[in-house]
N, C-alpha and C positions, 0 to 999 in steps of 0.2 A: 503494500500500499502505498504512496506517495503519503509522506512527512513533510510538513512546511511548520517552522516553527510556530505558535502561539496554539490562544487556547478559542472557545466559544463556543457557541450549538453546532452540533455536528449533524450533516444531511445524511440521508437514506446510505448513502456510497461509503458511509463513515468519514468521509472529508468534511471539516468543519465549513461554514460560511468565510470567516475569517481567514481560513488557508486560501481558500477561494479567491478571495480578493487579493491578498498579498502574492500571488502568482503571477496575477494580471500587473502587479505592480513593480517588479522588481526588472525589468527591461529599463523602465522609466527613471533610473537611480534613487529607486526607493518611492516613488511618487504611488499612489495606487492607482489604477487605469479609470476606475470613476473619478477620481479626483483630477484627471488627466481632462478628459474629459468636459467635467464641467468646467476648466481653466479654457478648454479650447472654446466652450460653446460660449464663454463670456465675451472673448476675443472676433467671437465669430461676426459681429455688428461690423467691428470695423476692419475684419478680413475680407467682407464682401465688398465693401467702398473703394476698398483699395487695390483690389483686383485689376478694377477699371483699370487700372492705369499701367499694366499689363501688355506690353505689347503683344501681336500677333504674328511678329516679324521670324520666332524661330524655328529653323528645323527639326530641333531635339523634343522628343517626347520625353528622355532622360537623360540622366548623362551618371557613368561611371568615375570617377575620380578613383585614380591612388596615388597616396601618398606614402612617399617614404622617407620617412620621418629620420634626420641626421646628416645630412648631404650628402648625396652621393657625387661619385667625382666626376663632373662635365668630360673631363679630359678621359678619364677611361670609359666614357657610354656613348654620347653621344658629340662629341666636339672635340677628338684627338688632333693632335698639334702633332703628325711625324716629325718634320723639320724641325721644329724646335731643341735647342740643347736637351740632352738627356736628364739633369736636373729637373724638366720642366716637362719632354713628352712621358716617359715613366716606361714602364715594359711592355707594356699590351702595343699591339701593332692595329692600325686601321684597316678594316676587309672593306668589300667592294659590295653593294646593297643593289637591288632590284632599279634604283634611279642611278643613271650615271654617275651622274654630278653629287653624290650623297655617299660616302663613307661611316662609316660608328666602327662601333670596337667590336675586335676581331671573337670576345666570347657573349656577342649578340646575332649568332649564324641565325635565328631563325626569324628575328626579327628582321636580322638584314635581307631576307630573300622577300619580305612583304613590307618594304619600305614606300612600296606605292600607295600604301594604304593607310598613312598615317605623315603630320607634318610633325618637323621638327625646329623650334623655336632657341635658338642660341645665343639670348642677348637680355636674359630677365636679367634684373640685378635691383638691389636695396641696400638698404645701412641696418637694417638688425639683424646684425652677425653673430646673434645669439638663438639657439634651439627654441628654448621658453617664447622668446617673443619674435622670433623666426618664425617659427609655424602658425601665433597668432596672424603675423600680417599674411602668410600665405592662407590659410584656412577663413579667415576673415576678411582679409582685403584692406583692411586697416590696421593702421600701427599699433602698437600697446603705447600708452598713456607713459609707463615705464620704459621706454624703451632706448633713452641715452643712457640708462645704468645696465652697461653690461655686466654680466655674472649673476642678474638675479634671477630667481626661478619662481614667479608665483603664480598660487595654483591659480583654475577658474575663478569666476566669482560671477554672482548675480546682477554686477554692473559691466561685465565682460561687453562685446559687442556682439552680436549674433555670425554663427558658422554661416556658410555658406549655404549648406544642406538647411539650415532653420530658416534662412528667407524663402526658402523655394518652399519648404513645409509650409511658411506661412503663405506664399502668393500664388503658389502652387501646388494645393494640395492632392493629395490619392482621391482618386473615387473609391468606394465602397468599402468594405472592410480590409485596405490595405494600408501597410507605411505609407507615410508623407519622404520620411527622409530615415536613411538606415544605415549604422558604422559595419565595418565587418570587422572588429579586433576594436581595442581602445588604445587610444595614445596618451604611452606613458612617460614621464621626466620622472628619472631618479624614484620609479616608485610610484607614483601619484599617479590615480587612475584618470585623477579628473585634469590634464594639463588642459591648458588654454586655449582658446580657438575654437574645440571640436561643439564644444554645445552652443544651447538659445542664450546664455547673457541673460539682456535685459529683456530680451522680447516674451521671458517667461519659459517658463519645462514643458507647456504646451507644446514647445516645439523642439523642444530637444531629440537627439537619434535615440530611435530605438538599440539601442546593441547586443549583437552577438559575437560571443564570446571568440576569439581566434581557434577553426580546426586543426584539431591537434592529433597526434597518432594515438588508440586508446585499444591497449593487447593487441597489437598489429594491424589495428585497422582505423584507418581515421573516424574522427567521430562526429557522427553525424547529426548529435543534439544540435537543439533546434534555440535555445534564448536562455537572457541570463537566468532565466528559475535556477538554473543549477547553484548559482551562489549562495541564496539561501536556504537549500536544503541539505539534512543533515546527511555526512559523505556516507556515516557506516550503516544509512537505511538502505543504500544501493550498491549496485554492485558495478554501474557506470552508465556516464551518461545513456545511453543507447536502447538499458533498461528506463532509465526517467522516462524518454520519449516515446518509448511504449506506453509506459501510465500515462504521460498526459496524451497518445492516439485514445486511451481505453476511456478516459477520463470527459473527453472531450463533446462526444454527445451526453451526457448529463451536464456539463455547462448549457448545452444549445436549449435542452430543456430547461436548466434551470433559468435562461435569459429570458424564458416567457412567463415567470412568477411574479403574482401579483406582487409580493412581500419586496420586492425592489425597487427602487425609481428608475426612472429611464434609462439613467447614465452606468449603472450598476449594469443593466440588462446592456445596455451598449457595448460596456468593457466585456461582457460576458460572449458578447457574440463576434469580437474582434480577437478573443483567447480561443472560442471552439472556430472562428472559421477557418473552413477546408480550404480555401481559396491558402490563407497566410501558412496551414500547415503542408499543403501541398508547396509550394513557395521556398517553403526549407527545406524543402527533404530531399535533401540530393539522391537518398538512394531510387527514389522515378527518373535518374538520367539513367540510360542506357549505357553499359560496361564500355563502350568502343568509347561514347562521350567522355566518360569520366578518364578513361586510360587517354585520350587525348591530351587535358587537360594536367597531365601528370599527377602525382603522389604529394605531392607539397604541399603544405600549408596552405599559402598562399596561391597557387594554380586552386586549389577548392574553393579557396575564398573568391576568388574570380569568373569559379563555374557559377556561385551561389548569387555573385551579383548578375550574373548574367539570367539566371531565372528570376530575380528579384525584379528589376528591370521590366523583364518579359512579363509578372503578373502586375506590373504597375506600377510600381513603386518610381518617383521622379529622381530620386537622388540617393545615389548608394557610393559610399567611400569606405576603400578598403586600404584599410594602414596596413602596410607593406616596409618592416616585417613590424614594426611596434618599435616601442623602447629603445629608439637611437641606435637603431642594429646597422645605418650607412655614416654614423660618425668616426669613421677609420681613419685618427688621429697615427695610429700605427699598423703595420702591417695592410696598408691599403689593398696591397696587390692580391696577396693569398686571398684575405675576406672577398674578394670581390671576385677573382677566380674559381675557389670552392663554394662559398658559401650564398654570395647574393646574387651574382649577376644568371647564374643559371636557371633557377626557379625564376626569375623575373623573366627571362628569353624566353621559358617553357610556357608561363601562364598566359602572359602577356600577348603572346602569338598567338598560341589557345585561342584567347577570351576576341580579338581581331578575327579571327578567322572564323568561329562559330557567330560572330553576330553576322560576317559576310552570307556564312551561308545559309541565316536564318533569316536574311531578307530586315534585320533589325538595324545595320550599321549607320544607313541612311539618315535614322530618326533618333541613334544616340550617341550623344557627344561621351567620348574618352579621354579623358586626363591623367598622363602618369607626370605628376610633380612634385616638390619640395620644399623644403624648410629655405636651402640652400645651398652653393656646390662645392666644392674644396680648392682649397690653393691650388695655383700654379706652381710652385715649387715645391719639390718633396722635400718632408725631415729629416730628421737624421734616425728617424725610427718607421724608415720607409710605409712612411705615410703623409696625409693630406690634413691642412689644418682646416678651420670654421675657414668663407668665401662667400660670405653672401651677395658679392659687386658684379658675378658674374657666372652664372649658370644655365641650364639648358631643360628644355622642358616638353613633352612630345602632347600632340594634340590629335586625334582623327572622329573620324564619323560628321552626321549632322551639318551637311553645306564646309566643312572642312576641306580642303583640297591637300590631299594626300599626294606625298612624291616632293614635297617644297621643305625647303629649308628658308626662316625668315630668322632676320637678323643675324648679325652675324658676333664673333670675338675677336679681341686681335691676334697677334702673332702668338702668345703667352695663355690665351684663353684668360685675361685679368680683368677687362672691362669693355664691354658693347663696342663696336667700332660699326655699327649701323643699326636702325631701328631698335632703342630702348626699349626693355616691357618693362613694365613695374608688376607687383603682384595685383594692386589694382585693377591694371588692363588685363590680369587675366581672369582675375573675379566678373570685369565687367565684359568679358569673352562669354564666359559661362553662361549669365545670366542672359546676355544676349541670344545664344544659339537656345535657350528654353522657354525663348520669347516674354522674358522679363525686362522692362526696360531700366538701366543700369541708371538712371537717372530718378527713378522712380521714389515716392516718399512713404514711407510707413511710420505708425508711431512703435513706443513701446507698450512696456506695462503700466508708466507712469502717463504716457499721454505724448510722450515727448516724439517730436519728431527726426528721424533718420532717414538719411538717402541711402538707397539700395550700393550702391557705390561709386569712386569717388574717381574710376577709371574710366578709360575707353577702351572700345572693343575690337580687337586685331581684327579689322574689315578686310585686310590684303590676306589673310588667311581661308577667306572665303570663296 
């Protein structure tokens, strides 16, 4: 039997009403789903008015954003400099791609074969040269107020500006019983699960993401567990997450039946509908994928999260963020080359290629924007520990789908990949481009919980990519 901490009146199946309510709340950082729905309804009057400011110009029905926390080296991925001195060019060699003028890292061979599907932006630049504030800037499009104080590691707060996904959740909510903003994995900074930039901040918890833990191997097989429900389950009461998934499937018909009970208010009934929704359960269940599709993505947690992201946008989730791989894994101050070669680039190459090819095969890439981005790049000069240090002044990102013209390079860096030499791009411009592709006017005004006006983005969409 499923055991969630807490007492209360027990229902006929032996599960208490309080336990069921708590199940629904765990995915929203402790907020009960019924409370979440109440707060969302309270915000609904303003939301309906503000949706009128969203343009219909975007091709994207959804966006998958892969965020690489820690700062992948642009010189070892999308912007190699083979003619630079050894202390700059490093150990890797560039390889040809399917686009004659584009060369990328030798450790991205799968992505090299489909370079006609994506655009590379080589001139992203900002001054927030620290992970916490750099991630905040990348994920919200705005600098943190403390951006001048390097070395600070502030936690998320209700005063933060909202993440891109939270803005999308407010202005482009999902229809029916599907979530509007899902994050796969959580962004961790020095062990904090609430690193700033990934939540709704001043918009309120109604627009926080629904967070699914990283899919990790369990007993030799990948965990197909669905939600953060597991966080509050007594680990001693179940064998593994797969067993919990089976118990949730067993409980869901009872939830659906209970949702019609007159003893619960409308918001709680709606919470039960979301929890017991067959559409949600189907979307999160990777076991529904044919073995050949799962094999195409590969066995890594990142690859499985890419597959899950595809299932979610196919089910109607407007924005899914995949945190790859979490906890500053790309922060290669030492052993940059060996770490990239053995640990980080192979699953990235496999998973991202499989995602793009899968979207093409299903006819989804034309209306799905895929963005591969990070908080910063790495220093042009290699340090004494065979690593590269923080460098936010020039780095690369990748965009594909939803009207983005593939096979192109936008912007360029100087001979050392230290600074943009043409078409400099800010994180605010990247945010504005994402909004533009989704049909949201970057200049639209919204209000926070206190009624204060916010401009969606201060950046300019990169029209040259379209």
